[in-house]
Backbone as a chain_set.jsonl record, in Angstrom:
{"seq": "MVERLAGASDPKRRYAYVLWLARKLPAAEPGLFCDDNRVRGCVSQVYVRGTLQEGKLHWQGDSDAQITKGLLALLIQGTEGLEPQVLVAMSPAFIKETGLQASLTLSRANGFLNIFKTMQAQARLLAAAP", "coords": {"N": [[0.829, -1.187, 0.0], [1.943, 1.206, 0.793], [3.915, 1.478, -1.166], [2.296, 1.688, -3.42], [0.964, 4.127, -3.001], [3.17, 5.84, -2.781], [4.181, 5.631, -5.317], [2.41, 7.018, -6.873], [2.41, 9.844, -8.648], [0.726, 11.94, -8.943], [-1.145, 13.974, -6.857], [-3.955, 13.865, -6.861], [-4.539, 11.279, -7.616], [-3.67, 9.903, -5.369], [-5.495, 10.861, -3.464], [-7.85, 9.847, -4.614], [-7.429, 7.1, -4.297], [-7.362, 6.913, -1.492], [-9.986, 7.71, -0.918], [-11.328, 5.622, -2.15], [-10.533, 3.516, -0.49], [-11.893, 4.331, 1.804], [-14.55, 3.879, 1.083], [-14.512, 1.127, 0.985], [-14.244, 0.302, 3.591], [-15.576, -1.726, 6.084], [-18.904, -1.503, 7.477], [-19.345, -0.062, 10.661], [-19.925, -1.437, 13.917], [-22.531, -0.396, 16.155], [-21.594, -0.193, 18.821], [-19.017, 0.706, 18.627], [-18.887, 3.457, 18.688], [-18.042, 5.069, 21.091], [-16.641, 6.897, 23.853], [-14.248, 5.706, 24.706], [-13.152, 4.618, 22.406], [-12.64, 6.704, 20.754], [-10.599, 8.752, 18.735], [-8.242, 10.964, 19.824], [-7.352, 14.381, 19.146], [-8.04, 14.771, 16.512], [-9.633, 16.592, 13.955], [-11.897, 15.665, 12.726], [-14.497, 13.331, 13.64], [-13.35, 10.394, 14.823], [-13.213, 6.932, 15.23], [-11.815, 4.005, 16.559], [-11.205, 0.569, 17.159], [-9.399, -2.023, 18.495], [-9.074, -5.558, 18.532], [-8.004, -8.673, 19.89], [-7.351, -11.697, 18.468], [-6.509, -14.959, 18.614], [-3.882, -14.142, 19.03], [-3.48, -12.177, 17.126], [-3.989, -8.92, 15.72], [-7.092, -7.3, 15.141], [-9.218, -5.0, 13.554], [-11.669, -2.403, 13.86], [-13.289, 0.432, 12.585], [-14.289, 3.894, 12.078], [-15.186, 7.049, 10.592], [-16.407, 10.418, 10.421], [-15.673, 11.92, 8.258], [-14.783, 11.577, 4.9], [-12.133, 11.535, 3.753], [-10.561, 11.24, 6.044], [-11.636, 8.856, 6.947], [-10.743, 7.186, 4.929], [-7.974, 7.329, 5.379], [-7.881, 6.123, 7.873], [-8.815, 3.588, 7.093], [-6.677, 2.8, 5.517], [-4.677, 2.497, 7.474], [-5.885, 0.5, 9.013], [-6.052, -1.661, 7.18], [-3.341, -1.983, 6.677], [-2.321, -2.85, 9.099], [-3.816, -4.949, 9.961], [-4.108, -8.148, 11.317], [-1.545, -8.269, 12.31], [0.849, -9.097, 14.881], [0.51, -7.735, 18.137], [2.914, -6.649, 19.232], [4.444, -6.082, 17.011], [3.136, -3.938, 15.778], [3.33, -2.071, 17.856], [6.069, -1.623, 17.88], [6.437, -0.427, 15.456], [7.521, 2.201, 13.346], [6.322, 5.491, 12.714], [7.326, 6.442, 10.357], [6.69, 5.386, 7.895], [4.484, 6.763, 7.07], [5.352, 9.153, 5.919], [6.615, 8.031, 3.739], [4.489, 7.275, 2.118], [3.81, 9.534, 0.766], [1.583, 10.968, 1.21], [1.47, 13.07, 3.061], [2.276, 15.374, 1.786], [0.065, 15.921, 0.334], [-1.926, 16.371, 2.112], [-3.754, 18.47, 4.394], [-2.321, 20.223, 7.171], [-3.722, 19.659, 9.547], [-5.067, 17.279, 8.87], [-2.901, 15.602, 8.349], [-1.748, 15.51, 10.892], [-3.883, 14.307, 12.199], [-3.875, 11.787, 10.964], [-1.483, 10.743, 11.978], [-2.206, 10.753, 14.691], [-4.256, 8.846, 14.684], [-2.768, 6.569, 14.055], [-1.064, 6.479, 16.335], [-2.977, 6.051, 18.328], [-3.888, 3.532, 17.627], [-1.53, 2.101, 18.051], [-1.311, 2.433, 20.836], [-3.581, 1.033, 21.694], [-2.873, -1.514, 20.798], [-0.673, -1.979, 22.431], [-1.911, -2.141, 24.952], [-3.539, -4.398, 24.503], [-1.597, -6.347, 24.124], [-0.539, -6.481, 26.66], [-2.573, -7.48, 28.142], [-3.927, -10.122, 30.134]], "CA": [[0.0, 0.0, 0.0], [2.854, 2.348, 0.848], [4.521, 1.592, -2.486], [1.273, 2.152, -4.361], [0.773, 5.56, -2.782], [4.417, 6.549, -3.083], [4.367, 5.607, -6.763], [1.464, 7.921, -7.543], [3.01, 11.189, -8.688], [-0.357, 12.923, -8.943], [-1.875, 13.981, -5.581], [-5.362, 13.495, -7.079], [-4.609, 9.809, -7.616], [-3.564, 9.482, -3.967], [-6.795, 11.144, -2.854], [-8.829, 8.897, -5.151], [-7.175, 5.817, -3.654], [-7.788, 7.041, -0.095], [-11.453, 7.716, -0.922], [-11.738, 4.258, -2.479], [-10.365, 2.754, 0.753], [-12.974, 4.73, 2.717], [-15.779, 3.193, 0.654], [-14.339, -0.311, 1.223], [-14.214, 0.007, 5.025], [-16.85, -2.32, 6.518], [-19.737, -0.718, 8.396], [-18.985, -0.24, 12.067], [-20.969, -1.798, 14.879], [-22.887, 0.77, 16.972], [-20.794, -0.161, 20.041], [-17.732, 1.356, 18.367], [-18.98, 4.898, 18.882], [-18.001, 5.469, 22.495], [-15.484, 7.741, 24.15], [-13.037, 4.889, 24.823], [-12.645, 4.304, 21.071], [-12.487, 7.957, 20.014], [-9.214, 9.196, 18.528], [-8.04, 12.352, 20.261], [-6.476, 15.198, 18.314], [-8.506, 14.826, 15.127], [-10.72, 17.539, 13.71], [-13.042, 14.804, 12.437], [-14.824, 12.324, 14.638], [-12.73, 9.134, 14.399], [-13.301, 5.879, 16.229], [-11.125, 2.776, 16.184], [-11.107, -0.399, 18.259], [-8.667, -3.236, 18.17], [-9.311, -6.758, 19.324], [-6.96, -9.677, 19.726], [-7.895, -13.03, 18.218], [-5.415, -15.901, 18.376], [-2.622, -13.413, 19.038], [-3.403, -11.248, 15.997], [-4.834, -7.731, 15.822], [-8.207, -7.1, 14.207], [-9.65, -3.622, 13.757], [-12.917, -1.834, 13.359], [-13.19, 1.877, 12.712], [-15.162, 4.747, 11.269], [-15.006, 8.492, 10.729], [-17.458, 11.193, 9.767], [-15.088, 12.589, 7.094], [-14.358, 10.533, 3.975], [-10.672, 11.456, 3.637], [-10.075, 10.665, 7.301], [-12.07, 7.46, 6.947], [-9.816, 6.494, 4.044], [-6.684, 7.216, 6.075], [-8.119, 5.092, 8.881], [-8.882, 2.315, 6.375], [-5.299, 2.495, 5.133], [-3.999, 1.985, 8.668], [-6.514, -0.773, 9.399], [-5.6, -2.702, 6.25], [-1.906, -2.176, 6.81], [-1.946, -3.447, 10.383], [-4.71, -6.081, 10.227], [-3.467, -9.451, 11.428], [-0.214, -8.213, 12.915], [0.956, -9.313, 16.315], [0.531, -6.41, 18.757], [4.267, -6.155, 19.434], [4.931, -5.574, 15.728], [2.567, -2.597, 15.613], [3.897, -1.209, 18.894], [7.449, -1.299, 17.499], [6.454, 0.188, 14.131], [7.792, 3.631, 13.275], [5.393, 6.198, 11.832], [8.054, 6.948, 9.189], [6.042, 4.929, 6.67], [3.501, 7.776, 6.669], [6.05, 10.04, 4.977], [6.912, 7.258, 2.537], [3.304, 7.208, 1.26], [3.67, 10.771, 0.007], [0.299, 11.589, 1.519], [1.599, 14.299, 3.842], [2.373, 16.503, 0.857], [-1.269, 16.147, -0.216], [-2.88, 16.576, 3.196], [-3.615, 19.664, 5.22], [-1.58, 19.942, 8.406], [-4.611, 19.038, 10.537], [-5.317, 15.888, 8.471], [-1.647, 14.865, 8.542], [-1.659, 15.27, 12.336], [-4.927, 13.334, 12.512], [-3.375, 10.496, 10.491], [-0.509, 10.324, 12.984], [-2.937, 10.475, 15.937], [-4.933, 7.559, 14.513], [-1.719, 5.552, 14.172], [-0.641, 6.401, 17.733], [-4.075, 5.449, 19.078], [-3.856, 2.096, 17.332], [-0.372, 1.562, 18.77], [-1.639, 2.386, 22.264], [-4.498, -0.088, 21.905], [-2.094, -2.745, 20.623], [0.143, -2.125, 23.649], [-2.825, -2.629, 26.013], [-3.949, -5.76, 24.178], [-0.436, -7.217, 24.335], [-0.302, -6.605, 28.093], [-3.73, -8.118, 28.788], [-3.732, -11.558, 30.404]], "C": [[0.875, 1.253, 0.0], [3.471, 2.57, -0.527], [3.53, 2.129, -3.51], [1.064, 3.658, -4.225], [2.016, 6.355, -3.155], [4.65, 6.628, -4.585], [3.439, 6.524, -7.53], [2.022, 9.341, -7.495], [1.953, 12.284, -8.607], [-1.113, 12.863, -7.612], [-3.349, 13.594, -5.724], [-5.533, 11.979, -7.085], [-4.509, 9.266, -6.195], [-4.903, 9.689, -3.259], [-7.846, 10.146, -3.325], [-8.666, 7.531, -4.494], [-7.652, 5.835, -2.202], [-9.314, 7.027, -0.006], [-12.011, 6.336, -1.263], [-11.63, 3.368, -1.241], [-11.487, 3.067, 1.739], [-14.266, 3.997, 2.369], [-15.718, 1.695, 0.945], [-14.353, -0.688, 2.707], [-15.565, -0.553, 5.464], [-17.586, -1.41, 7.506], [-19.394, -1.072, 9.837], [-20.202, -0.649, 12.889], [-21.285, -0.573, 15.726], [-22.052, 0.908, 18.241], [-19.437, 0.502, 19.868], [-17.738, 2.812, 18.816], [-19.126, 5.284, 20.352], [-16.693, 6.212, 22.747], [-14.181, 6.95, 24.238], [-12.375, 4.623, 23.47], [-12.389, 5.547, 20.217], [-11.008, 8.325, 19.924], [-9.135, 10.663, 18.909], [-7.133, 13.081, 19.272], [-6.843, 15.223, 16.85], [-9.637, 15.848, 15.026], [-12.004, 16.767, 13.453], [-13.319, 13.905, 13.634], [-14.297, 10.987, 14.113], [-12.803, 8.157, 15.562], [-12.592, 4.643, 15.698], [-11.033, 1.876, 17.411], [-10.387, -1.638, 17.75], [-9.083, -4.367, 19.085], [-8.194, -7.741, 18.997], [-7.633, -11.033, 19.576], [-6.745, -13.925, 17.81], [-4.079, -15.175, 18.206], [-2.445, -12.392, 17.932], [-4.395, -10.098, 16.184], [-5.908, -7.718, 14.735], [-8.846, -5.762, 14.573], [-11.031, -3.35, 13.213], [-12.799, -0.332, 13.547], [-14.155, 2.607, 11.81], [-14.814, 6.207, 11.532], [-16.132, 9.192, 9.994], [-16.958, 11.947, 8.533], [-14.479, 11.536, 6.176], [-12.842, 10.42, 3.832], [-10.09, 10.795, 4.882], [-10.454, 9.193, 7.405], [-11.153, 6.624, 6.049], [-8.444, 6.311, 4.669], [-6.767, 6.145, 7.159], [-8.128, 3.71, 8.227], [-7.494, 1.861, 5.934], [-4.54, 1.884, 6.31], [-4.572, 0.641, 9.104], [-6.022, -1.889, 8.487], [-4.121, -3.016, 6.426], [-1.475, -2.866, 8.084], [-2.82, -4.643, 10.77], [-3.903, -7.371, 10.262], [-2.051, -9.444, 11.98], [-0.266, -8.66, 14.371], [1.086, -7.936, 16.958], [1.928, -5.815, 18.892], [4.861, -5.555, 18.152], [4.423, -4.153, 15.509], [3.167, -1.631, 16.63], [5.301, -0.748, 18.495], [7.543, -0.527, 16.175], [6.691, 1.698, 14.222], [6.762, 4.296, 12.357], [6.065, 6.761, 10.576], [7.394, 6.527, 7.876], [5.014, 5.946, 6.171], [4.124, 8.737, 5.663], [6.304, 9.323, 3.658], [5.718, 7.164, 1.597], [3.184, 8.431, 0.358], [2.387, 11.511, 0.32], [0.447, 12.922, 2.242], [1.684, 15.526, 2.951], [1.004, 16.876, 0.294], [-2.307, 16.49, 0.849], [-2.67, 17.929, 3.855], [-2.87, 19.261, 6.486], [-2.469, 19.237, 9.424], [-4.915, 17.585, 10.172], [-4.064, 15.039, 8.656], [-1.447, 14.544, 10.026], [-2.685, 14.234, 12.77], [-4.507, 11.919, 12.129], [-2.393, 9.921, 11.509], [-1.206, 9.978, 14.3], [-3.697, 9.151, 15.856], [-3.921, 6.429, 14.704], [-1.293, 5.38, 15.631], [-1.72, 5.777, 18.611], [-4.103, 3.943, 18.862], [-2.664, 1.428, 18.017], [-0.678, 1.423, 20.261], [-2.598, 1.235, 22.567], [-3.773, -1.423, 21.772], [-1.242, -3.029, 21.866], [-0.713, -2.676, 24.793], [-3.24, -4.07, 25.756], [-2.807, -6.746, 24.416], [-0.206, -7.473, 25.819], [-1.436, -7.333, 28.82], [-3.46, -9.602, 28.987], [-4.523, -12.454, 29.49]], "O": [[0.591, 2.228, -0.696], [3.547, 3.703, -1.004], [3.892, 2.934, -4.368], [0.997, 4.374, -5.224], [1.922, 7.416, -3.771], [5.25, 7.586, -5.072], [3.658, 6.78, -8.714], [2.094, 9.957, -6.432], [2.255, 13.42, -8.244], [-1.665, 11.818, -7.267], [-3.929, 13.046, -4.787], [-6.546, 11.459, -6.617], [-5.176, 8.291, -5.85], [-5.383, 8.807, -2.547], [-8.642, 9.655, -2.525], [-9.656, 6.876, -4.171], [-8.275, 4.879, -1.739], [-9.873, 6.395, 0.89], [-13.043, 5.928, -0.73], [-12.521, 2.563, -0.971], [-11.977, 2.174, 2.431], [-14.988, 3.546, 3.257], [-16.755, 1.059, 1.13], [-14.462, -1.867, 3.044], [-16.596, 0.082, 5.239], [-16.972, -0.655, 8.261], [-19.181, -2.236, 10.175], [-21.336, -0.266, 12.601], [-20.386, 0.223, 15.996], [-21.823, 2.029, 18.697], [-18.775, 0.826, 20.854], [-16.72, 3.336, 19.269], [-20.175, 5.755, 20.794], [-15.763, 6.151, 21.943], [-13.121, 7.467, 23.885], [-11.162, 4.425, 23.404], [-11.962, 5.429, 19.068], [-10.266, 8.224, 20.901], [-9.87, 11.496, 18.38], [-6.263, 12.478, 18.644], [-6.042, 15.652, 16.02], [-10.486, 15.943, 15.912], [-13.076, 17.167, 13.907], [-12.48, 13.745, 14.521], [-14.75, 10.506, 13.074], [-12.502, 8.493, 16.708], [-12.748, 4.277, 14.533], [-10.817, 2.335, 18.533], [-10.732, -2.209, 16.715], [-9.401, -4.161, 20.256], [-7.535, -7.642, 17.962], [-8.389, -11.464, 20.447], [-6.086, -13.691, 16.797], [-3.26, -15.537, 17.362], [-1.374, -11.799, 17.806], [-5.485, -10.276, 16.728], [-5.664, -8.074, 13.582], [-8.995, -5.434, 15.75], [-11.493, -3.97, 12.254], [-12.266, 0.128, 14.556], [-14.757, 2.028, 10.906], [-14.228, 6.549, 12.559], [-16.733, 8.641, 9.071], [-17.762, 12.558, 7.829], [-13.726, 10.681, 6.643], [-12.316, 9.308, 3.795], [-9.24, 9.91, 4.791], [-9.673, 8.38, 7.899], [-10.829, 5.484, 6.38], [-7.82, 5.262, 4.51], [-5.837, 5.359, 7.339], [-7.522, 2.772, 8.745], [-7.181, 0.671, 5.976], [-3.848, 0.878, 6.159], [-3.831, -0.251, 9.516], [-5.618, -2.948, 8.967], [-3.703, -4.17, 6.336], [-0.374, -3.413, 8.148], [-2.583, -5.276, 11.799], [-3.117, -7.652, 9.358], [-1.426, -10.497, 12.103], [-1.318, -8.601, 15.008], [1.715, -7.051, 16.379], [2.113, -4.615, 18.692], [5.678, -4.636, 18.209], [5.18, -3.271, 15.105], [3.477, -0.489, 16.29], [5.673, 0.398, 18.75], [8.612, -0.031, 15.82], [6.123, 2.376, 15.078], [6.376, 3.723, 11.338], [5.427, 7.486, 9.811], [7.517, 7.219, 6.865], [4.709, 5.984, 4.979], [3.494, 9.093, 4.667], [6.221, 9.927, 2.589], [5.904, 6.989, 0.392], [2.537, 8.376, -0.688], [2.13, 12.573, -0.247], [-0.376, 13.818, 2.049], [1.214, 16.601, 3.324], [0.798, 17.999, -0.165], [-3.437, 16.857, 0.525], [-1.562, 18.466, 3.873], [-2.805, 18.079, 6.824], [-2.017, 18.311, 10.097], [-5.014, 16.739, 11.061], [-4.153, 13.884, 9.074], [-1.027, 13.441, 10.375], [-2.396, 13.381, 13.61], [-4.75, 10.968, 12.872], [-2.472, 8.743, 11.856], [-0.83, 9.007, 14.957], [-3.777, 8.417, 16.841], [-4.18, 5.462, 15.419], [-1.173, 4.253, 16.11], [-1.401, 5.044, 19.548], [-4.315, 3.175, 19.8], [-2.783, 0.306, 18.509], [-0.342, 0.411, 20.876], [-2.447, 0.543, 23.574], [-4.026, -2.352, 22.538], [-1.112, -4.177, 22.293], [-0.282, -3.575, 25.516], [-3.29, -4.877, 26.684], [-3.043, -7.868, 24.866], [0.264, -8.544, 26.203], [-1.281, -7.75, 29.967], [-2.855, -10.259, 28.14], [-4.45, -13.677, 29.608]]}, "num_chains": 1, "name": "protein.A"}
């Protein structure tokens, strides 16, 4: 996914891909929309929840803004099925490699990073749970 985005020289193509990802994100369960699952530091309303099944991370998420929903979908697809420790150790440097930051407003770029950090924090908690 990172290579696909990085290879798109036209920012419109990156946006189109992100919007396509937003449309592909499965509908969220109503229980997702609670304060515990809310991503802090985003202008949009963003919710994400990780669960651990057989030692692997599984995600559900949603946002009220399509671009942000697409960024969330990108992170969900990119981290789905990882072991929690892998996500916790992951550097956010891959975000720059996508080339998206050049196409995003500062608030959306910060939101993207906040979503990633929230997912890392949830992975850390899931890894520590008995």
